[in-house]
C-alpha positions as CSV (number, residue, x, y, z in Angstrom):
1,X,0.0,0.0,0.0
2,X,2.8,2.4,0.8
3,X,4.6,1.9,-2.6
4,X,1.3,2.6,-4.3
5,X,0.8,5.8,-2.4
6,X,4.3,7.0,-3.2
7,X,3.7,6.3,-6.9
8,X,0.5,8.3,-6.9
9,X,2.1,11.2,-5.1
10,X,4.9,11.3,-7.7
11,X,2.3,11.2,-10.5
12,X,0.4,14.1,-9.0
13,X,3.6,16.1,-8.5
14,X,4.9,15.5,-12.1
15,X,2.8,18.2,-13.8
16,X,3.8,20.8,-11.2
17,X,7.5,19.8,-11.7
18,X,7.2,19.9,-15.5
19,X,5.5,23.3,-15.4
20,X,8.2,24.7,-13.1
21,X,10.9,23.2,-15.3
22,X,9.4,24.8,-18.4
23,X,9.3,28.2,-16.7
24,X,12.9,27.9,-15.8
25,X,14.1,27.0,-19.4
26,X,15.4,29.9,-21.5
27,X,13.5,30.9,-24.7
28,X,14.7,28.5,-27.4
29,X,14.4,31.0,-30.2
30,X,16.4,33.7,-28.4
31,X,19.2,31.3,-27.3
32,X,19.6,29.6,-30.7
33,X,23.0,29.8,-32.3
34,X,24.0,30.0,-35.9
35,X,25.3,26.5,-36.1
36,X,22.0,24.9,-35.0
37,X,19.5,23.2,-37.3
38,X,17.6,25.8,-39.4
39,X,14.3,24.0,-39.3
40,X,14.4,23.7,-35.5
41,X,15.1,27.4,-35.2
42,X,12.4,28.4,-37.7
43,X,9.8,26.5,-35.6
44,X,10.3,28.9,-32.7
45,X,10.7,32.1,-34.8
46,X,7.7,32.3,-37.1
47,X,5.0,32.9,-34.5
48,X,6.6,35.6,-32.4
49,X,7.8,37.5,-35.5
50,X,4.4,37.4,-37.1
51,X,2.8,38.7,-33.9
52,X,5.4,41.5,-33.7
53,X,4.8,42.5,-37.3
54,X,1.1,42.7,-36.7
55,X,1.7,45.0,-33.6
56,X,2.2,48.7,-33.5
57,X,5.4,50.6,-32.6
58,X,7.0,54.0,-33.3
59,X,10.4,52.7,-34.5
60,X,11.9,54.0,-37.7
61,X,13.7,51.1,-39.4
62,X,16.1,51.7,-42.3
63,X,18.5,49.5,-44.3
64,X,22.1,50.4,-44.8
65,X,21.8,50.2,-48.6
66,X,19.1,49.6,-51.2
67,X,20.6,46.2,-52.1
68,X,22.1,43.7,-49.7
69,X,25.4,42.0,-50.7
70,X,25.1,38.2,-50.4
71,X,27.6,36.7,-48.0
72,X,28.5,40.1,-46.5
73,X,27.7,41.6,-43.1
74,X,25.4,44.7,-43.2
75,X,23.0,46.3,-40.7
76,X,19.6,47.8,-40.2
77,X,19.2,51.0,-38.2
78,X,16.4,51.6,-35.7
79,X,15.7,55.1,-34.4
80,X,15.3,56.1,-31.7
81,X,17.4,53.7,-29.6
82,X,15.1,51.1,-28.1
83,X,17.3,49.6,-25.3
84,X,20.1,50.8,-23.0
85,X,21.3,47.3,-22.1
86,X,22.0,45.4,-25.3
87,X,22.6,42.1,-23.5
88,X,19.0,42.1,-22.6
89,X,17.6,42.3,-26.2
90,X,16.3,39.3,-28.2
91,X,16.3,39.8,-32.0
92,X,14.4,37.3,-34.1
93,X,14.0,37.2,-37.8
94,X,14.2,35.2,-41.0
95,X,14.5,35.7,-44.8
96,X,11.7,34.5,-47.0
97,X,12.0,33.7,-50.7
98,X,9.0,32.7,-52.8
99,X,10.1,30.3,-55.6
100,X,7.7,28.2,-57.6
101,X,4.8,29.2,-55.3
102,X,6.8,27.8,-52.4
103,X,8.0,29.9,-49.5
104,X,11.7,29.1,-48.7
105,X,13.0,30.5,-45.4
106,X,16.4,31.0,-43.7
107,X,16.8,32.3,-40.2
108,X,18.5,35.6,-39.6
109,X,22.0,35.3,-38.3
110,X,22.7,38.3,-36.0
111,X,26.4,39.2,-35.8
112,X,26.3,42.1,-33.2
113,X,24.2,45.0,-31.9
114,X,25.5,48.4,-31.1
115,X,24.2,51.9,-30.3
116,X,25.5,54.8,-32.4
117,X,25.0,58.5,-31.9
118,X,24.5,61.0,-34.7
119,X,22.9,64.4,-35.5
120,X,19.3,64.3,-36.4
121,X,19.2,66.1,-39.8
122,X,15.4,66.9,-39.4
123,X,15.9,68.8,-36.2
124,X,16.5,72.5,-37.1
125,X,16.3,73.9,-33.6
126,X,18.7,76.8,-33.0
127,X,20.3,76.0,-36.4
128,X,21.9,72.8,-35.2
129,X,20.6,69.3,-35.0
130,X,20.4,67.4,-31.7
131,X,22.4,64.3,-31.1
132,X,20.2,61.2,-31.4
133,X,21.0,57.7,-30.4
134,X,20.0,54.8,-32.7
135,X,20.5,51.0,-32.7
136,X,22.3,49.1,-35.4
137,X,21.7,45.4,-35.8
138,X,24.5,43.8,-37.8
139,X,23.6,40.5,-39.6
140,X,25.0,38.3,-42.3
141,X,23.1,38.3,-45.6
142,X,22.4,34.8,-47.0
143,X,23.4,33.7,-50.4
144,X,20.8,32.9,-53.0
145,X,22.2,29.4,-53.3
146,X,21.4,28.8,-49.6
147,X,17.7,28.8,-50.4
148,X,16.4,25.4,-51.6
149,X,18.3,22.4,-53.0
150,X,21.0,22.2,-55.6
151,X,18.5,21.3,-58.3
152,X,16.8,24.7,-57.9
153,X,20.0,26.7,-58.5
154,X,20.3,28.6,-61.7
155,X,23.1,27.7,-64.2
156,X,26.2,29.9,-64.1
157,X,25.7,31.3,-67.6
158,X,22.5,33.0,-66.4
159,X,24.5,35.1,-64.0
160,X,22.6,38.3,-64.7
161,X,19.3,36.7,-63.4
162,X,20.7,35.7,-60.0
163,X,19.7,38.8,-58.0
164,X,16.6,38.0,-56.1
165,X,13.9,40.0,-54.3
166,X,12.8,38.6,-50.9
167,X,11.5,39.6,-47.6
168,X,13.3,40.2,-44.3
169,X,11.0,39.7,-41.4
170,X,12.5,40.9,-38.1
171,X,11.5,41.7,-34.6
172,X,13.2,42.7,-31.3
173,X,12.0,42.0,-27.8
174,X,13.2,42.7,-24.3
175,X,14.8,39.6,-22.9
176,X,15.4,38.8,-19.2
177,X,15.5,35.8,-16.9
178,X,15.3,33.4,-19.9
179,X,12.0,34.8,-21.3
180,X,10.9,37.4,-23.9
181,X,9.4,40.6,-22.6
182,X,7.8,43.5,-24.3
183,X,8.0,44.2,-28.0
184,X,10.4,46.9,-29.3
185,X,9.6,46.7,-33.0
186,X,8.5,44.3,-35.8
187,X,8.9,44.8,-39.6
188,X,8.4,43.0,-42.9
189,X,11.0,44.6,-45.1
190,X,11.2,43.9,-48.9
191,X,14.9,43.6,-49.8
192,X,17.0,42.7,-52.8
193,X,20.0,40.4,-52.4
194,X,22.7,40.8,-55.0
195,X,24.8,37.9,-56.2
196,X,28.6,38.2,-55.8
197,X,29.4,36.2,-59.0
198,X,27.0,38.3,-61.1
199,X,28.5,41.5,-59.8
200,X,32.0,40.3,-60.3
201,X,31.4,39.3,-63.9
202,X,29.7,42.6,-64.7
203,X,32.6,44.5,-63.1
204,X,35.1,42.6,-65.2
205,X,33.1,43.4,-68.3
206,X,33.0,47.1,-67.2
207,X,36.8,47.1,-66.9
208,X,37.3,45.3,-70.2
209,X,35.0,47.7,-72.1
210,X,36.7,50.8,-71.0
211,X,40.2,49.3,-71.6
212,X,39.0,48.6,-75.1
213,X,37.8,52.2,-75.3
214,X,41.3,53.3,-74.5
215,X,42.7,51.0,-77.1
216,X,40.2,52.3,-79.7
217,X,41.9,55.6,-79.5
218,X,44.8,54.0,-81.5
219,X,42.5,53.2,-84.4
220,X,42.9,56.4,-86.5
221,X,46.7,56.1,-86.3
222,X,46.5,52.4,-87.2
223,X,44.4,53.2,-90.3
224,X,46.9,55.8,-91.5
225,X,49.7,53.3,-90.9
226,X,47.9,50.6,-92.9
227,X,47.3,53.0,-95.8
228,X,51.0,53.8,-95.8
229,X,51.9,50.1,-95.9
230,X,49.5,49.6,-98.8
231,X,51.1,52.4,-100.7
232,X,54.6,51.0,-100.0
233,X,53.6,47.4,-100.8
234,X,51.0,47.5,-103.6
235,X,51.8,43.9,-104.6
236,X,50.9,42.6,-101.1
237,X,47.4,43.9,-100.7
238,X,46.2,40.4,-99.8
239,X,48.2,40.5,-96.7
240,X,46.5,43.8,-95.5
241,X,44.0,41.9,-93.4
242,X,46.7,40.0,-91.6
243,X,48.6,43.2,-91.0
244,X,45.5,44.8,-89.6
245,X,44.7,42.1,-87.1
246,X,48.3,41.8,-86.0
247,X,48.5,45.6,-85.5
248,X,45.2,45.6,-83.7
249,X,46.4,43.2,-81.0
250,X,49.5,45.2,-80.5
251,X,47.5,48.4,-80.0
252,X,45.8,46.8,-77.0
253,X,49.0,46.2,-75.1
254,X,49.1,48.5,-72.1
255,X,52.5,50.0,-72.9
256,X,51.2,51.0,-76.3
257,X,47.9,52.5,-75.0
258,X,49.8,54.7,-72.6
259,X,52.8,55.4,-74.7
260,X,53.4,58.1,-77.3
261,X,55.0,57.4,-80.7
262,X,56.0,53.9,-79.6
263,X,57.6,55.2,-76.3
264,X,56.2,53.5,-73.2
265,X,55.2,55.9,-70.4
266,X,55.3,54.5,-66.9
267,X,53.6,57.4,-65.3
268,X,50.6,57.2,-67.7
269,X,50.5,53.4,-67.3
270,X,50.3,53.9,-63.5
271,X,47.4,56.4,-63.9
272,X,45.6,54.0,-66.3
273,X,46.0,51.1,-63.8
274,X,44.8,53.1,-60.8
275,X,41.9,54.6,-62.7
276,X,40.6,51.3,-64.0
277,X,41.0,49.6,-60.5
278,X,39.2,52.3,-58.6
279,X,36.4,52.8,-61.1
280,X,35.8,49.1,-61.4
281,X,35.6,48.6,-57.7
282,X,33.2,51.6,-57.5
283,X,31.0,49.9,-60.2
284,X,31.2,46.6,-58.4
285,X,30.2,48.0,-55.0
286,X,27.3,49.9,-56.7
287,X,26.0,46.6,-58.2
288,X,26.4,44.9,-54.8
289,X,24.8,47.6,-52.6
290,X,23.1,50.1,-54.9
291,X,25.2,52.9,-53.6
292,X,28.3,54.7,-54.8
293,X,30.7,54.4,-51.9
294,X,33.0,57.1,-50.7
295,X,36.7,56.8,-51.3
296,X,39.0,56.8,-48.3
297,X,41.4,59.7,-47.8
298,X,44.4,57.5,-48.3
299,X,43.1,56.3,-51.7
300,X,42.5,59.9,-52.7
301,X,46.1,60.8,-51.8
302,X,47.3,57.8,-53.9
303,X,45.3,59.0,-56.9
304,X,46.5,62.5,-56.4
305,X,50.2,61.4,-56.3
306,X,49.7,59.5,-59.6
307,X,47.9,62.4,-61.3
308,X,50.5,64.9,-60.1
309,X,53.3,62.7,-61.3
310,X,51.8,62.3,-64.8
311,X,51.2,66.1,-65.0
312,X,54.7,66.9,-63.9
313,X,56.1,64.4,-66.4
314,X,54.2,66.0,-69.2
315,X,55.5,69.5,-68.1
316,X,59.1,68.2,-67.9
317,X,58.7,66.7,-71.4
318,X,57.3,70.0,-72.8
319,X,60.2,72.0,-71.2
320,X,62.7,69.9,-73.0
321,X,61.3,70.8,-76.4
322,X,62.0,74.5,-76.2
323,X,64.5,75.1,-79.0
324,X,66.2,78.5,-79.1
325,X,64.6,80.9,-81.7
326,X,67.4,80.7,-84.3
327,X,67.6,76.9,-84.2
328,X,63.8,76.6,-84.3
329,X,63.7,78.9,-87.4
330,X,66.4,76.8,-89.1
331,X,64.4,73.5,-88.4
332,X,61.4,75.3,-89.9
333,X,63.3,76.2,-93.1
334,X,64.4,72.6,-93.4
335,X,60.7,71.7,-93.3
336,X,61.1,69.2,-90.4
337,X,58.0,70.5,-88.6
338,X,55.9,69.6,-91.7
339,X,57.0,66.0,-91.6
340,X,54.3,63.4,-90.9
341,X,53.4,62.8,-87.3
342,X,54.6,59.5,-86.0
343,X,51.7,57.1,-85.7
344,X,51.4,54.9,-82.6
345,X,51.6,51.7,-84.5
346,X,51.7,49.4,-81.4
347,X,55.5,48.8,-81.8
348,X,56.4,49.7,-78.3
349,X,58.2,47.3,-76.0
350,X,57.5,46.5,-72.4
351,X,61.2,47.1,-71.7
352,X,60.6,50.8,-72.4
353,X,58.8,51.0,-69.0
354,X,62.2,50.4,-67.3
355,X,64.6,52.0,-69.8
356,X,65.7,55.6,-70.3
357,X,67.9,56.2,-73.4
358,X,68.2,52.4,-73.7
359,X,69.7,52.1,-70.2
360,X,68.1,50.6,-67.1
361,X,66.4,53.3,-65.0
362,X,66.3,52.5,-61.3
363,X,63.8,55.2,-60.6
364,X,61.3,53.6,-63.1
365,X,62.0,50.2,-61.5
366,X,61.2,51.5,-58.1
367,X,58.0,53.2,-59.1
368,X,56.8,50.1,-61.0
369,X,57.4,47.8,-57.9
370,X,55.5,50.2,-55.6
371,X,52.7,50.5,-58.2
372,X,52.2,46.7,-58.4
373,X,52.2,46.3,-54.6
374,X,49.6,49.1,-54.0
375,X,47.4,48.0,-56.9
376,X,47.2,44.4,-55.5
377,X,46.4,45.8,-52.0
378,X,43.7,48.1,-53.3
379,X,42.0,45.3,-55.3
380,X,42.1,42.9,-52.3
381,X,40.9,45.5,-49.8
382,X,38.5,47.5,-52.0
383,X,36.4,44.4,-52.8
384,X,34.6,44.9,-49.5
385,X,34.6,48.6,-48.9
386,X,36.5,51.5,-50.5
387,X,35.9,53.9,-47.7
388,X,38.0,51.9,-45.3
389,X,41.1,51.4,-47.4
390,X,44.1,52.5,-45.3
391,X,47.5,53.0,-46.9
392,X,50.3,53.6,-44.5
393,X,51.8,57.1,-44.5
394,X,55.3,55.5,-45.0
395,X,54.2,53.8,-48.2
396,X,52.5,57.0,-49.5
397,X,55.7,58.9,-48.8
398,X,57.8,56.3,-50.6
399,X,55.3,56.5,-53.5
400,X,55.6,60.3,-53.6
401,X,59.5,60.1,-53.5
402,X,59.5,57.6,-56.3
403,X,57.3,59.8,-58.4
404,X,59.5,62.8,-57.7
405,X,62.7,60.9,-58.6
406,X,61.0,59.6,-61.8
407,X,59.9,63.1,-62.9
408,X,63.3,64.6,-61.9
409,X,65.0,61.9,-63.9
410,X,62.9,62.8,-67.0
411,X,63.6,66.5,-66.5
412,X,67.4,65.8,-66.1
413,X,67.7,63.9,-69.3
414,X,68.9,66.6,-71.7
415,X,68.3,65.8,-75.3
416,X,67.7,69.4,-76.3
417,X,71.3,70.6,-76.2
418,X,72.7,67.8,-78.4
419,X,69.9,68.4,-80.9
420,X,70.6,72.2,-81.0
421,X,74.4,71.5,-81.4
422,X,73.7,69.1,-84.3
423,X,71.5,71.6,-86.0
424,X,74.1,74.4,-85.7
425,X,76.6,72.0,-87.2
426,X,74.3,71.4,-90.1
427,X,73.9,75.2,-90.6
428,X,77.7,75.5,-90.7
429,X,78.0,72.8,-93.3
430,X,75.3,74.3,-95.4
431,X,77.0,77.7,-95.4
432,X,80.3,76.1,-96.4
433,X,78.6,74.2,-99.1
434,X,77.1,77.5,-100.5
435,X,80.5,79.1,-100.6
436,X,82.4,76.1,-102.0
437,X,83.4,76.0,-105.7
438,X,85.3,72.7,-105.7
439,X,82.9,69.8,-106.8
440,X,84.8,67.2,-104.8
441,X,84.7,69.3,-101.6
442,X,81.0,70.0,-102.2
443,X,80.2,66.3,-102.5
444,X,82.1,65.6,-99.2
445,X,80.1,68.4,-97.5
446,X,76.9,66.9,-98.8
447,X,77.9,63.5,-97.3
448,X,78.8,65.1,-93.9
449,X,75.5,67.0,-94.0
450,X,73.5,63.8,-94.6
451,X,75.2,62.1,-91.7
452,X,74.6,65.0,-89.3
453,X,71.0,65.3,-90.5
454,X,70.4,61.6,-89.9
455,X,71.6,61.9,-86.3
456,X,69.7,65.1,-85.7
457,X,66.6,63.7,-87.4
458,X,66.5,60.8,-85.0
459,X,66.6,63.1,-82.0
460,X,64.1,65.4,-83.5
461,X,61.7,62.6,-84.3
462,X,61.9,61.3,-80.7
463,X,61.3,64.8,-79.1
464,X,58.6,66.1,-81.5
465,X,57.0,62.8,-82.7
466,X,57.8,63.3,-86.4
467,X,58.9,60.8,-89.0
468,X,61.4,62.5,-91.3
469,X,61.5,61.0,-94.8
470,X,64.9,60.4,-96.4
471,X,64.7,63.4,-98.7
472,X,64.4,65.8,-95.8
473,X,67.9,64.6,-94.6
474,X,69.6,65.7,-97.8
475,X,71.2,69.1,-98.4
476,X,68.4,71.6,-99.2
477,X,68.0,72.3,-102.9
478,X,68.2,76.0,-102.4
479,X,71.8,75.6,-101.1
480,X,73.0,75.6,-104.7
481,X,71.3,79.0,-105.4
482,X,72.9,82.4,-104.8
483,X,71.2,84.5,-102.2
484,X,71.4,85.8,-98.8
485,X,73.4,83.7,-96.4
486,X,71.5,81.8,-93.7
487,X,72.2,83.4,-90.3
488,X,74.1,81.0,-88.1
489,X,72.4,80.3,-84.8
490,X,74.2,81.8,-81.9
491,X,75.7,79.2,-79.6
492,X,74.1,78.9,-76.2
493,X,76.2,80.4,-73.4
């Protein structure tokens, strides 16, 4: 009889014990972790989130960007701040995607919650906005592939159709002693999730298109070159197509796009690389988030250094072209400034990026190494956010010093003085030829003039981008005529 009474007492006490145990257990939905089974988590999330969405609150909920980047961490902002103690907040939510009339869901994975303070732009009291606290809930955006099974995934070649519109259903509650308390807010937010692969492919197409646009600038010169080849080789017109395609590929090489008259320019190549990298990353982030991100101050400094170096290099090149008036007038009389402009035929060499006057230039090598290192760093760091790219002040200083040494080296290379000396020598030979009466001496003077003109023509063509035909290197025909002597250019002091 006694054992039966004990069993009955235990049976009567079991419901009370079970109820007490249930009250002491923490809320399963609020204590769930990212690694737990999604189906089990969703079972405890749907009902409280639906009730919160149906309720009323005065919270203003905003997304960080119009489009959410899949696989990345973003946030939603809630104003005003709804809780002072963030460890006593329970955030529940899930993503819902409707596919083939079936609702596919994934639980919201909250990364962190923080309170931020900022000026309310709508408050105009006393001309200044008041500081207002708001809450940011950081979470990881799911990938489209995470919804459904592998059979439902789209093929890779349909990359442009991979961005999806879905709903983020989210709510926040007070949480204390293992149980949810009062409701803070509840929202059903329509969102767009961008696909990383689609954005990457589109960004690569963007970079390729504008690189081809830069290469297309070489087309007019290439057509003129092809026409000249046809005139020089009328018996090989059938090979014109092969020449055109071969020349077209050469024009797309980077040292030909940024070079002038077949001379590779490292400063212009650097500017081309940084421009394409930054613009492509901006385009990529716009596809991912729907916003044009701000550039970090360090990145602006880097672009400024590159731009200033290119401009200074152009100025240094222009300064080295200033012939003295008398020599300039003599070159005009020779007709050298009427010679055809050298077409950029894509015959530049990559070695030109590191050579100056056919000798290895350590300043160019230094700038090329730093350019490659920084370009790789910007690509790796800017894929997430351009506004947070940080380049050390030491590296920026080294980049500026490298640019300065490169520009100074270009300015120090003096090709002007040898050209002017050579032209003065040609003037002297021409005057001697006019005064000479011995045919044998005249022929020797013509030969010496041709040799001097060949050397001067090579320097002149490099500096002024002209191609001097052979007849311009001969003694001028008017040298045989009697007339006023050509004034000899005064030697530079």
